[in-house]
C-alpha positions in Angstrom: 98.2 92.0 123.7 97.5 88.8 121.5 100.4 85.8 121.4 100.7 83.0 119.3 97.7 80.2 119.5 100.5 77.8 121.0 101.2 80.4 123.9 98.0 81.5 124.9 97.7 77.6 125.4 100.2 77.7 127.5 98.9 80.9 129.4 95.6 78.9 129.9 97.7 76.1 131.8 99.8 78.5 133.5 96.9 80.8 135.4 95.4 77.3 136.4 98.6 76.4 138.0 99.0 79.9 139.8 95.2 79.4 140.8 95.7 75.9 142.3 99.6 76.1 143.5 99.5 76.8 147.1 101.8 79.3 149.0 103.6 78.2 152.5 103.7 80.9 155.3 107.5 80.8 154.4 106.6 82.0 150.5 108.1 78.2 149.2 105.3 77.1 146.9 104.0 73.7 147.3 102.9 71.3 144.8 99.2 71.2 144.1 97.0 68.2 145.6 98.6 65.1 142.8 95.1 64.0 142.3 93.3 67.6 141.9 92.4 67.7 138.0 92.8 70.2 135.5 89.7 72.4 134.7 89.4 72.0 130.9 87.2 72.9 128.1 86.2 71.6 125.0 84.8 73.9 121.9 81.2 73.2 120.2 83.1 71.9 116.6 85.5 69.5 115.2 87.1 72.4 113.4 86.5 74.5 116.5 90.5 75.4 116.8 91.2 77.9 119.3 92.8 81.1 118.0 93.6 83.7 121.0 93.0 84.0 124.4 93.1 86.6 126.4 91.7 87.3 130.1 89.5 90.4 131.6 92.1 91.7 134.2 89.3 93.4 136.0 86.8 90.4 136.0 88.9 87.2 135.6 86.5 86.4 132.5 88.1 84.7 129.7 87.8 85.7 125.9 88.6 82.7 123.7 88.5 83.4 119.9 88.6 80.5 117.6 87.2 79.1 114.1 83.5 80.7 113.8 83.0 81.3 117.2 84.1 83.9 120.5 83.5 82.7 123.7 83.3 84.2 126.9 83.9 82.0 129.9 84.0 82.4 133.4 87.2 82.0 135.2 86.3 78.9 136.1 85.8 77.8 132.1 82.0 77.8 132.3 80.9 79.2 129.0 79.1 82.7 129.4 78.2 83.3 126.1 78.9 82.1 122.8 79.0 84.7 119.5 79.3 83.1 116.2 81.7 84.5 113.5 81.2 82.3 110.3 81.3 80.2 108.0 80.0 82.5 105.5 80.4 82.3 101.4 84.0 84.2 100.4 86.5 83.5 98.5 90.7 84.7 99.4 90.8 86.6 95.5 87.8 88.5 96.0 89.3 92.3 97.1 87.3 94.1 97.8 85.3 91.3 99.4 81.7 90.7 97.6 80.2 92.2 100.4 81.3 95.3 99.0 81.2 94.9 95.1 80.3 91.6 92.8 83.2 89.2 92.6 83.4 87.3 89.7 85.9 84.3 91.5 83.6 81.0 92.8 82.3 81.9 96.0 82.4 78.8 98.8 82.0 78.1 102.7 84.4 79.6 104.3 85.4 79.3 107.7 86.4 82.0 109.8 89.5 82.0 111.6 89.8 84.1 114.2 93.1 86.5 114.0 93.1 89.3 116.6 91.5 89.3 119.9 92.3 92.2 121.9 90.3 94.1 124.9 89.4 98.0 124.8 89.0 98.7 128.4 87.9 102.0 127.8 85.1 101.5 125.9 84.1 98.2 127.0 84.2 96.0 123.9 86.3 93.5 122.5 88.3 93.7 118.8 88.0 90.4 117.0 89.5 90.2 114.1 89.0 87.0 111.5 90.0 85.9 108.2 86.9 86.8 106.2 86.5 88.8 103.6 90.5 89.9 103.4 90.5 90.4 107.4 87.4 92.4 108.8 86.9 93.0 112.4 83.9 92.9 114.9 83.7 94.7 117.9 81.5 93.4 120.7 80.0 94.4 123.5 82.1 92.3 126.3 78.8 91.9 129.0 77.2 89.4 126.5 79.1 89.7 123.1 76.6 92.1 121.2 77.7 93.4 118.3 78.1 96.8 118.2 79.5 97.4 115.2 81.5 96.1 111.6 83.1 98.1 109.6 83.5 97.0 106.4 83.0 99.8 103.5 86.4 101.1 103.5 89.3 99.5 102.1 91.1 100.8 105.4 88.6 98.3 106.9 90.4 95.2 105.7 93.7 94.6 107.7 95.1 91.5 106.4 94.7 89.0 103.5 96.7 86.2 105.8 94.1 83.5 106.9 96.7 81.6 109.0 96.0 82.2 112.8 99.0 84.4 114.2 99.6 86.4 111.1 98.4 89.3 112.7 99.4 91.4 116.2 97.5 94.4 117.7 98.4 97.1 120.1 96.0 99.6 121.7 97.6 103.1 123.0 95.2 104.7 124.9 94.5 108.2 126.2 92.6 109.9 128.9 91.0 112.9 126.7 91.1 112.0 123.0 90.9 108.7 120.9 92.5 105.5 121.4 95.2 104.1 118.6 95.2 100.6 117.4 98.5 99.8 115.6 98.4 96.8 113.8 100.6 94.7 112.4 100.4 91.9 109.9 101.9 89.2 107.1 101.0 90.6 103.7 101.1 87.3 102.1 102.0 89.1 99.0 99.7 91.6 98.4 101.5 94.7 99.7 99.5 96.8 97.2 96.6 96.0 99.3 97.6 95.8 103.1 100.7 97.9 105.0 102.5 95.6 107.2 102.3 97.8 109.8 99.8 100.9 110.2 98.3 102.8 112.9 94.4 103.2 113.2 92.2 105.4 115.3 89.6 103.6 117.9 86.5 105.6 118.0 84.3 106.2 120.9 81.3 105.0 118.4 82.1 101.4 117.3 79.7 102.6 114.3 81.2 105.5 113.5 82.6 106.4 109.9 86.3 106.7 111.1 86.9 103.1 112.8 90.1 101.6 111.7 91.0 104.5 109.5 94.2 105.6 109.6 95.8 108.3 112.1 97.0 110.4 109.5 96.6 109.8 105.5 97.1 112.1 102.7 98.4 112.1 99.4 101.9 111.5 100.4 102.1 110.4 103.9 100.6 107.8 106.2 100.2 106.1 109.4 101.8 103.0 107.8 104.9 101.3 106.9 104.4 99.2 103.1 106.9 96.5 101.9 107.6 97.9 98.2 106.6 95.4 95.3 110.1 95.4 94.2 111.3 93.4 97.3 109.1 90.3 96.2 111.1 90.3 93.0 114.5 89.3 95.4 112.9 87.1 97.2 109.5 86.1 96.2 107.9 84.8 99.4 109.0 87.7 101.3 107.1 88.7 104.0 107.1 89.9 108.0 105.9 87.6 110.5 104.9 89.3 114.0 105.3 86.9 116.6 104.7 89.9 119.8 103.9 92.9 120.1 103.8 95.6 123.4 104.2 99.1 124.5 106.5 100.6 127.0 107.2 104.3 127.6 106.7 106.4 124.2 107.1 103.6 122.0 105.1 100.6 120.7 107.2 97.8 119.6 107.2 94.6 117.5 108.9 91.3 117.5 109.5 90.1 113.8 110.9 87.1 111.7 111.5 88.3 108.6 113.6 86.6 105.4 116.8 87.9 103.8 119.5 87.1 101.6 122.9 86.5 102.7 126.2 85.3 101.1 128.0 82.5 103.2 131.5 83.3 104.1 133.1 81.9 100.9 130.6 81.7 98.7 129.4 83.9 95.7 126.0 83.1 95.3 123.1 84.4 98.3 121.0 82.1 100.2 117.6 82.7 101.8 118.1 83.0 105.7 115.1 84.4 108.7 115.9 86.5 111.1 114.7 88.0 114.2 114.4 92.0 114.5 112.8 94.1 116.9 110.5 97.3 115.0 109.9 100.2 117.3 107.8 103.5 116.5 106.8 106.3 118.4 103.3 106.4 119.6 102.6 109.8 118.3 104.5 109.5 114.9 101.6 109.9 112.2 104.1 110.0 109.5 105.8 106.8 110.6 109.1 108.3 110.3 110.1 106.8 113.5 110.3 103.2 112.2 114.0 101.3 113.7 114.4 97.8 113.6 117.3 95.9 115.1 118.3 92.4 114.9 118.2 90.3 117.8 119.4 86.7 118.7 121.1 84.8 121.7 124.2 82.4 121.4 125.5 79.7 123.8 128.9 77.7 123.8 128.9 79.0 119.9 125.9 77.9 118.9 123.4 80.6 117.2 120.0 80.6 118.1 118.1 83.2 115.6 114.7 82.0 115.1 112.3 83.7 117.2 109.4 81.3 118.7 107.7 83.4 121.3 108.1 86.8 123.7 107.4 88.3 126.5 107.5 91.5 128.6 107.6 91.6 132.3 110.0 93.3 135.1 113.3 92.9 136.4 112.6 92.4 139.9 114.9 93.0 142.5 117.2 89.9 142.4 117.6 89.9 138.8 117.9 93.6 138.4 121.0 93.4 140.8 122.7 91.0 138.6 121.8 92.9 135.6 122.7 96.3 136.6 119.2 97.6 136.1 116.5 98.8 138.7 113.5 96.3 139.7 111.0 98.3 137.6 113.1 97.8 134.1 111.5 95.9 131.2 113.1 92.6 130.5 111.8 90.6 127.5 111.7 87.2 128.4 112.4 85.7 124.7 112.8 81.8 123.0 114.5 81.0 119.8 115.3 77.9 117.9 118.4 77.2 116.7 120.3 78.4 113.3 118.2 80.4 110.9 117.0 78.7 107.8 114.2 76.6 109.1 111.6 79.1 109.6 108.4 76.3 109.1 110.5 73.5 110.6 112.7 75.1 113.4 114.6 72.5 115.1 114.3 71.2 118.5 117.4 73.0 119.6 116.2 76.3 121.4 117.0 79.0 124.3 115.5 81.0 126.5 117.1 84.4 126.7 116.3 87.3 128.1 116.8 91.1 126.7 117.2 94.5 129.1 115.0 96.9 126.6 117.0 99.7 127.7 119.8 98.4 126.1 118.3 98.0 122.8 116.9 101.0 123.0 119.8 102.1 123.6 121.9 100.9 120.8 118.6 102.5 118.4 119.8 105.6 119.7 123.4 105.1 118.9 122.2 103.9 115.2 120.1 106.8 114.9 123.0 109.2 116.1 125.4 107.8 113.4 123.0 108.0 110.4 122.5 111.7 111.3 126.2 112.2 111.3 125.8 111.2 107.7 127.5 107.7 108.7 126.5 104.6 106.9 123.0 103.4 104.9 119.7 103.3 105.8 120.7 99.4 105.8 116.9 97.7 105.7 116.6 94.3 103.9 113.2 94.6 103.0 113.9 98.0 100.8 115.2 97.1 97.1 117.8 99.8 97.0 119.6 99.2 100.4 122.6 101.3 99.6 120.3 104.4 100.3 123.1 106.7 102.2 122.6 108.4 105.7 122.1 112.4 105.2 123.6 114.4 107.6 121.6 117.1 109.9 122.8 119.5 113.2 120.5 118.4 115.8 120.2 116.8 119.3 119.0 112.7 119.5 117.8 112.0 123.0 116.0 108.9 124.2 112.6 109.7 123.0 113.9 110.6 119.2 110.7 110.4 117.0 112.7 110.8 113.4 112.2 113.9 110.6 111.3 113.2 106.5 115.0 111.9 106.4 116.5 108.4 107.4 113.7 106.9 107.6 113.2 103.6 107.8 116.0 103.0 109.2 118.1 99.4 109.9 120.5 98.4 112.4 123.3 95.8 111.4 124.5 94.7 113.9 122.8 92.3 116.2 121.6 92.9 119.6 122.7 89.2 121.6 120.4 88.4 124.5 121.4 87.0 127.9 121.0 83.0 127.7 119.8 81.6 130.9 118.2 78.3 129.9 118.2 75.7 126.8 116.3 72.7 125.5 118.2 70.4 122.7 115.0 67.5 122.5 111.7 69.7 123.3 112.0 72.7 121.9 109.9 75.6 124.1 107.8 77.3 121.9 106.0 80.0 124.3 107.2 81.7 127.7 105.3 84.2 130.1 106.9 85.6 133.3 106.3 87.8 136.1 107.6 88.7 139.5 107.2 87.0 142.7 108.9 88.1 146.3 111.6 90.0 144.2 111.9 86.7 142.3 112.1 86.3 138.4 110.0 83.5 137.4 109.2 82.4 133.3 107.1 79.3 132.8 107.7 77.8 129.1 105.6 75.6 127.3 107.4 73.1 124.9 106.4 71.3 121.7 105.5 68.0 123.2 103.2 69.7 125.5 105.3 70.2 129.0 105.3 72.6 131.1 108.7 73.9 132.6 109.0 76.6 135.5 
């Protein structure tokens, strides 16, 4: 999975700490030697900001996505291979890009910002997607970063027109007897006619196959995608869905998002724009995306609302935390960081909270919502559909934990927020990233802050 750039910087630091921290015979961690220096790596260019990082869990090799570069590093941060991805002549207004057809816009040397980095373990390759040419991806051999393929001939090959790092998130769903799937979630930057906000794509065994990145299913009426209606932008001109984190669990793929919506404050006759954090869920096997459900998530402590999602990480409960939550030690737990309020997406307040969610509880809330909607109760309740009051349709069927939708009552929104359990708050130095793991039945979380501190 891909994390935000800030989150991956902390992941680098945490990996080093885990390697350098000693463990006593009683299991208590001892601090590293105070004079032991951190291992560091500096890129080749002044503009070469680091965007994403993934670690090969089999070899420990580190793949670093930067501006105009992909680096392969050893576990002690020595450069093994470098692959150049840019700059090249481009213009963000060219669609399709000039590599497909002539573009009348002026072309200028443009940096290639790495927007997604994923390891495809089954085919031993790296998927590296950049900002050039409306977001095309290279497939690189893990061993030497040799380019195996770079599909760009079809409109499906252009995954996102957004140039910012952290605007695209991908989750690979792997199969033993068939081609894998790649679920792509992206901000669309005002171009819903070109880019779906979520889609599932084919990951073919052959990196140069014609079907690489094609939609898993696509006909005249239905496709493996969700598109934001153009009408939505007449209500909220700068509307977009920002994807913070993604993962798969059980039969589902999940994305954690931040998205604007218009609300009427208590006692006011006018609406104002706020941001709401939502979890999106899709069935892995749903080729028509009838299973799309989103549910608002947030956190509250001492009357203070924390609603702006900053980062998230999926872990297991562990025996000790599981007992206090009333779940099993192998149950999935979401560690999340929220900042205070709902109004400032770009300039979040420094007050922040670390909260945990039991994934099963969120799924139970979704199941309750599905059951009520298929009883004909309420509306679809999705903020990004212009017509918010589409009524639910009644149908006689059993909806269990793995229900994947029909061509009715979809896409569906949950109106009531699922609240996380706040376990730590920080008022002055905003938390911006989190990872977690289980050590000897204990759940440990590492949090990175805005000022560059690490909290364990």
